[in-house]
C-alpha positions as CSV (number, residue, x, y, z in Angstrom):
1,M,73.8,78.5,85.6
2,N,74.9,81.7,87.2
3,T,72.8,84.4,88.4
4,A,73.8,87.9,89.1
5,T,73.6,88.8,92.8
6,Q,71.6,92.0,93.6
7,N,73.9,93.1,96.0
8,S,76.9,93.2,93.8
9,L,79.3,96.2,94.1
10,S,80.7,98.2,91.4
11,S,84.5,97.4,90.5
12,T,85.5,100.9,92.0
13,E,83.8,100.1,95.2
14,T,85.5,96.8,95.2
15,L,88.8,98.4,94.7
16,K,88.2,100.8,97.4
17,A,87.1,98.0,99.9
18,R,90.3,96.0,99.0
19,K,92.5,99.0,99.4
20,A,91.0,99.8,102.8
21,H,91.8,96.0,103.8
22,L,95.2,96.1,102.4
23,S,95.8,99.4,104.4
24,G,94.7,97.8,107.6
25,L,96.8,94.8,107.0
26,L,100.0,96.9,106.4
27,K,99.4,98.9,109.7
28,L,98.9,95.8,111.6
29,T,101.9,94.1,110.3
30,D,104.0,97.2,110.6
31,S,103.1,97.7,114.3
32,R,103.5,94.1,115.2
33,W,106.7,93.2,113.5
34,Q,109.7,94.8,115.3
35,K,112.4,92.6,113.4
36,N,111.6,91.8,109.8
37,T,112.5,88.4,108.5
38,T,113.0,87.9,104.8
39,I,109.5,86.5,104.3
40,Q,107.9,89.5,106.3
41,S,109.7,91.9,104.1
42,L,108.6,90.1,101.0
43,T,105.0,90.3,102.3
44,L,105.1,94.0,103.3
45,N,106.5,94.6,99.7
46,A,103.8,92.7,98.0
47,I,101.2,94.5,100.0
48,K,102.6,97.6,99.1
49,A,102.8,96.7,95.4
50,E,99.2,95.6,95.5
51,L,98.2,99.1,96.9
52,C,100.2,101.0,94.2
53,L,98.4,98.9,91.7
54,I,95.1,99.6,93.1
55,D,95.7,103.3,93.4
56,Q,96.8,103.3,89.5
57,Q,93.4,101.5,88.7
58,L,91.3,103.9,90.9
59,K,93.1,106.9,89.1
60,R,92.3,105.5,85.8
61,R,88.6,105.2,86.5
62,S,88.1,108.6,87.9
């Protein structure tokens, strides 16, 4: 039986928190990776794509 949590965030707040987390990861990885390997480039591209998706979702909700 699932019970709802009392401290659940709205989906917009969740997206904003996710965006802040991914932005922090992007800054951290950009500053630490001097020379990008293929895997690192793919990781950066995936983070950027996810940030774009979150931005689109936030624009639709506002």
